[in-house]
C-alpha positions as CSV (number, residue, x, y, z in Angstrom):
1,M,142.7,118.6,20.4
2,I,143.3,121.3,23.0
3,E,144.2,118.5,25.5
4,T,146.7,117.1,23.1
5,L,148.3,120.5,22.5
6,A,148.4,121.1,26.3
7,A,150.0,117.7,26.8
8,L,152.6,118.4,24.2
9,E,153.5,121.7,25.8
10,A,153.7,120.0,29.2
11,T,156.2,117.4,28.1
12,A,159.6,117.4,29.8
13,V,161.3,118.5,26.5
14,A,159.0,121.4,26.0
15,Q,159.3,122.5,29.6
16,H,163.1,122.3,29.4
17,L,163.1,124.4,26.2
18,K,161.0,127.0,28.0
19,A,163.1,127.1,31.1
20,A,166.7,126.6,30.0
21,R,168.7,129.7,29.3
22,W,170.6,128.3,26.3
23,T,168.6,125.4,24.9
24,Y,165.8,127.3,23.2
25,P,168.2,129.8,21.5
26,L,170.4,126.9,20.4
27,V,167.5,125.0,19.0
28,N,166.2,128.1,17.3
29,A,169.7,128.7,15.8
30,G,169.7,125.1,14.6
31,H,166.3,125.8,12.9
32,V,167.8,128.8,11.2
33,L,170.9,126.9,10.1
34,G,168.7,124.1,8.7
35,V,166.6,126.5,6.7
36,A,169.8,128.2,5.5
37,L,171.3,124.9,4.4
38,L,168.1,123.9,2.6
39,V,167.4,127.1,0.8
40,G,171.1,127.8,0.2
41,A,171.4,124.5,-1.6
42,V,168.0,124.4,-3.4
43,L,168.2,127.9,-5.0
44,P,171.6,127.3,-6.8
45,M,170.3,124.0,-8.1
46,D,167.2,125.6,-9.5
47,V,169.2,128.5,-11.0
48,A,171.6,126.1,-12.7
49,V,168.7,124.2,-14.3
50,L,167.1,127.5,-15.5
51,R,170.4,128.5,-17.0
52,G,170.6,125.2,-18.9
53,R,173.4,123.6,-17.0
54,G,171.3,120.7,-15.7
55,A,170.9,119.4,-12.3
56,A,173.9,117.1,-12.5
57,V,176.2,120.1,-12.3
58,V,175.1,121.0,-8.8
59,A,173.9,117.5,-7.6
60,W,176.5,117.7,-4.9
61,L,174.3,120.2,-3.2
62,R,171.4,117.8,-2.8
63,P,172.7,116.1,0.4
64,W,173.1,119.6,1.9
65,A,169.5,120.4,1.0
66,V,168.2,117.1,2.6
67,A,170.3,117.7,5.7
68,G,169.0,121.2,6.0
69,L,165.4,119.9,5.6
70,V,165.9,117.3,8.3
71,L,167.5,119.8,10.7
72,A,164.8,122.4,10.1
73,V,162.0,120.0,10.5
74,G,163.5,118.4,13.6
75,T,164.3,121.6,15.4
76,G,161.0,123.1,14.1
77,G,159.1,120.3,15.9
78,L,160.9,121.1,19.1
79,L,160.1,124.8,18.8
80,F,156.5,123.9,18.0
81,A,156.2,121.8,21.2
82,T,156.9,124.9,23.4
83,Q,153.8,126.8,22.1
84,A,151.8,124.3,20.1
85,G,148.4,125.9,20.8
86,D,149.7,129.4,19.8
87,Y,151.3,128.1,16.6
88,L,148.2,126.2,15.6
89,A,146.1,129.3,16.1
90,S,148.4,131.4,13.9
91,P,147.3,131.8,10.3
92,W,150.9,132.5,9.4
93,F,152.0,129.1,10.8
94,A,149.2,127.4,8.9
95,A,150.3,129.1,5.7
96,K,153.9,128.2,6.3
97,I,153.2,124.5,6.9
98,A,150.9,124.4,3.8
99,V,153.6,126.1,1.6
100,L,156.3,123.9,3.1
101,A,154.2,120.8,2.2
102,L,153.9,122.0,-1.4
103,A,157.6,122.7,-1.6
104,V,158.5,119.3,-0.3
105,V,156.1,117.6,-2.7
106,N,157.5,119.7,-5.5
107,A,161.0,118.7,-4.5
108,A,160.0,115.0,-4.4
109,L,158.5,115.2,-7.8
110,F,161.8,116.8,-9.1
111,L,163.6,113.6,-8.0
112,V,161.0,111.3,-9.5
113,R,160.2,113.0,-12.7
114,G,163.2,115.3,-13.3
115,R,163.3,119.1,-13.2
116,G,161.0,120.9,-15.6
117,R,161.1,124.6,-16.0
118,T,157.7,125.1,-14.3
119,A,158.7,123.0,-11.3
120,V,162.0,124.9,-10.9
121,L,160.2,128.2,-11.1
122,L,157.7,126.9,-8.5
123,S,160.6,125.9,-6.3
124,L,162.1,129.4,-6.6
125,V,158.8,130.8,-5.3
126,L,157.9,128.2,-2.7
127,W,161.1,128.0,-0.6
128,P,161.5,131.8,-0.1
129,A,157.8,131.9,0.7
130,V,158.4,129.4,3.5
131,L,161.1,131.7,4.8
132,V,158.9,134.8,4.7
133,L,155.9,133.0,6.3
134,G,158.1,131.6,9.0
135,R,159.3,135.1,9.9
136,M,155.7,136.4,9.9
137,I,154.7,134.0,12.6
138,A,156.7,136.2,15.1
139,Y,154.7,139.3,14.1
140,G,151.2,137.9,13.7
């Protein structure tokens, strides 16, 4: 496992991200933008459902949420590659990934089964928790 992480950190992409003046900050900004798009789209959809308006009223936000998720995961993978060993050793990172997985499963179930009140409330807790846990990685 340690060899795999070291190999990931030694890839040309990871080394470029570590060495280039602008690339890492731009990828990091892309990660923040992806998270903003994702959470910024999901929360209004959830609130609309809680207020009895139904998901159809804000369904136009769904592609933005998906685009945000794709951008956040893609750029997050690049950021991970620069310090894979450190990230995997972080309990904050482990918690973030676990909560992120729960949030994605919850969102997928929304699409398959429809949005129940419990699922919407769970979404309103999980996505902000992913944000907080992600920030805590830098401090732990």
